[in-house]
C-alpha positions in Angstrom: -231.8 -118.3 124.0 -230.2 -115.6 125.7 -227.8 -114.6 123.2 -227.0 -111.1 121.2 -229.7 -111.5 118.8 -232.6 -111.7 122.1 -230.9 -108.8 123.4 -231.2 -106.5 120.2 -235.0 -107.7 120.1 -235.6 -107.1 124.1 -234.0 -103.5 123.9 -235.7 -102.4 120.4 -239.2 -103.3 122.7 -237.9 -101.4 125.6 -236.6 -98.3 123.8 -240.3 -98.4 122.1 -242.3 -98.7 124.5 -239.8 -96.5 127.0 -239.8 -93.3 124.9 -243.3 -93.6 123.8 -246.1 -91.1 124.8 -247.7 -93.2 127.8 -248.8 -92.0 131.2 -245.8 -91.9 133.0 -244.2 -89.9 130.3 -247.0 -87.6 130.2 -246.7 -87.6 133.6 -243.1 -86.1 133.6 -243.7 -83.6 130.4 -246.6 -81.8 132.7 -244.0 -82.0 136.0 -241.1 -80.6 134.1 -243.7 -77.9 132.5 -245.0 -76.9 135.3 -242.6 -77.2 138.0 -238.9 -78.2 136.4 -236.7 -80.9 136.7 -235.7 -81.2 139.7 -239.5 -82.3 140.7 -239.7 -84.5 138.6 -236.3 -87.1 140.0 -239.1 -88.7 142.2 -241.2 -89.2 139.8 -238.2 -90.6 138.0 -236.9 -93.1 141.0 -240.8 -94.2 141.7 -241.3 -95.3 138.0 -237.3 -96.7 137.3 -238.0 -98.7 140.3 -241.3 -99.7 140.3 -242.1 -100.5 136.9 -239.0 -103.7 137.3 -240.2 -104.8 140.8 -243.8 -104.8 139.2 -242.1 -107.0 135.7 -240.4 -109.6 138.1 -243.7 -110.0 140.5 -245.6 -110.2 137.1 -242.6 -112.8 135.9 -242.4 -114.9 138.8 -245.7 -114.7 141.2 -248.6 -113.0 138.9 -248.9 -114.1 135.6 -249.2 -118.0 136.2 -252.0 -117.0 138.6 -253.8 -114.3 136.1 -253.7 -117.1 133.9 -255.6 -119.2 135.7 -258.1 -116.1 136.4 -258.2 -114.2 133.5 -261.6 -112.6 135.0 -259.9 -111.3 137.6 -257.3 -109.4 136.0 -259.8 -107.6 133.4 -261.9 -106.0 136.2 -258.5 -104.6 137.4 -257.6 -103.5 133.9 -260.8 -101.6 134.1 -260.7 -99.9 137.1 -257.2 -98.9 136.9 -258.3 -97.3 133.2 -260.9 -95.8 135.1 -258.1 -94.0 137.3 -256.3 -92.8 134.4 -259.5 -90.7 132.8 -259.5 -89.4 136.8 -256.5 -88.3 136.2 -256.7 -86.8 133.3 -259.3 -84.5 134.6 -257.7 -83.4 137.7 -254.5 -82.4 135.2 -257.2 -80.7 133.1 -259.0 -79.1 135.7 -255.6 -78.2 137.8 -255.6 -74.5 139.5 -253.7 -72.0 137.5 -252.4 -68.7 139.3 -249.1 -65.9 138.3 -246.9 -67.9 141.4 -247.3 -71.2 139.1 -246.1 -69.2 136.4 -243.4 -68.0 138.2 -241.6 -70.9 139.3 -243.7 -71.9 143.0 -244.1 -75.6 144.0 -247.6 -77.7 145.1 -247.2 -80.7 144.7 -246.1 -82.7 142.1 -246.4 -86.9 142.2 -244.0 -88.0 145.3 -241.5 -91.0 144.5 -244.2 -93.5 146.3 -247.4 -92.1 144.7 -245.4 -92.6 141.2 -244.3 -96.1 142.7 -247.9 -97.3 143.5 -248.7 -95.7 140.3 -246.9 -98.6 138.0 -249.5 -100.9 139.2 -252.4 -99.1 137.9 -250.9 -97.6 134.7 -252.4 -99.3 131.8 -249.3 -99.1 129.5 -246.8 -100.3 132.4 -249.1 -103.6 132.4 -248.8 -104.3 128.9 -245.4 -103.7 128.5 -244.6 -106.1 131.6 -247.1 -108.6 130.5 -245.6 -108.1 126.9 -242.0 -108.8 128.1 -243.4 -111.7 129.9 -245.2 -113.6 127.4 -243.0 -112.6 124.0 -239.8 -111.7 125.5 -238.4 -113.8 128.2 -237.4 -117.0 126.7 -238.5 -120.5 128.7 -236.7 -122.6 131.0 -233.7 -122.8 132.5 -233.2 -119.4 131.0 -235.9 -117.9 131.7 -235.4 -116.2 135.5 -232.3 -114.4 134.1 -233.7 -113.0 131.1 -236.1 -111.6 133.1 -233.8 -109.8 135.4 -231.8 -108.6 132.2 -235.0 -107.2 131.2 -235.9 -105.3 134.4 -232.3 -103.8 134.5 -232.6 -102.3 130.8 -235.9 -101.5 131.5 -235.0 -99.3 134.7 -232.2 -97.6 133.1 -234.2 -96.8 129.1 -237.1 -95.7 132.1 -234.5 -93.0 133.4 -233.7 -91.6 130.0 -237.1 -91.7 128.7 -238.9 -89.9 132.0 -236.1 -87.6 131.7 -235.8 -86.6 128.5 -239.9 -86.0 128.1 -239.4 -83.8 131.5 -237.2 -81.9 129.9 -239.0 -81.2 126.7 -241.3 -80.1 129.0 -238.9 -77.4 130.9 -238.2 -75.8 127.6 -241.4 -75.8 126.3 -242.3 -73.5 129.6 -240.4 -70.6 127.5 -242.7 -70.4 125.4 -246.1 -69.9 127.3 -246.0 -67.1 129.0 -249.7 -66.6 130.5 -252.1 -68.1 132.4 -254.5 -69.1 129.8 -251.3 -70.9 128.1 -250.4 -73.3 130.9 -254.3 -73.8 131.0 -254.3 -74.7 127.4 -250.7 -77.1 127.9 -252.6 -78.6 130.9 -255.8 -79.9 128.5 -253.6 -80.9 125.8 -251.5 -83.3 128.1 -254.8 -84.8 130.0 -256.1 -85.7 126.3 -252.8 -86.7 125.3 -252.5 -89.5 128.4 -256.2 -89.9 127.6 -255.4 -91.0 124.3 -252.6 -93.0 125.3 -255.4 -95.1 127.5 -257.5 -95.5 124.4 -254.8 -97.0 122.5 -253.3 -99.3 124.5 -257.4 -100.3 124.3 -257.3 -100.6 121.4 -256.7 -104.2 120.9 -259.3 -105.5 123.3 
C-alpha cells in the first residue's frame, strides 16, 4: 500500500544504497580526485539515468523472466563481478605522471560507458532487485510504486555521486606527488573489490 510509511521505508533504503561505498561512488571519488568535479558530470548523468531505466526494465520485463531462468542470471552476475575486478586492476595500474597532477585530462568514464556500466554493476543489480522484490507494492499500485522508486533513485544518485566526487576533489589538495596518487588509486581499486565482495557475501 503506497502511503507515507511506505515512502519513508523506500527513501531510507535508497539513501543507504545510494550513499554507501560501491562501484559507482568509488569511480566518482577516483574521477573527482584525478580530474576534478566537472569530469564527473557524465558519470552522474549516466548513473542517474541508467539505474532508474534499469530498475524500470527489471521491474516490468526482466524480473519475471529471471525467476524462470535463475542459472542464466547467476552466470551473468559472476561475469559482471569479473569485469569489476578487471576495472579495479585498470584503476590500480593506471599511468601516473606530473601532467596528471597538474590537472590535464585523459579520458574518464563517459556518459554512455557509465550508462552501460549499470548492467554489469553488482550493487546496481542488488539494489534494483531488492527494490522490486521488497519495496514495490504488488497489485494495482505496482507500476506507480516502481515509477516513484525510479524517480527517488535518480534524485538520490545525483546527490550521492556528487558528494563522493567532491570528497575526491578535496583529498587532491593533500596529495602532491605521483607516488601518493598511485597509492590513492590502489586504495580505490581495493575498495572497489571490497564493495563487490560485500555484495557477494550473501551468496
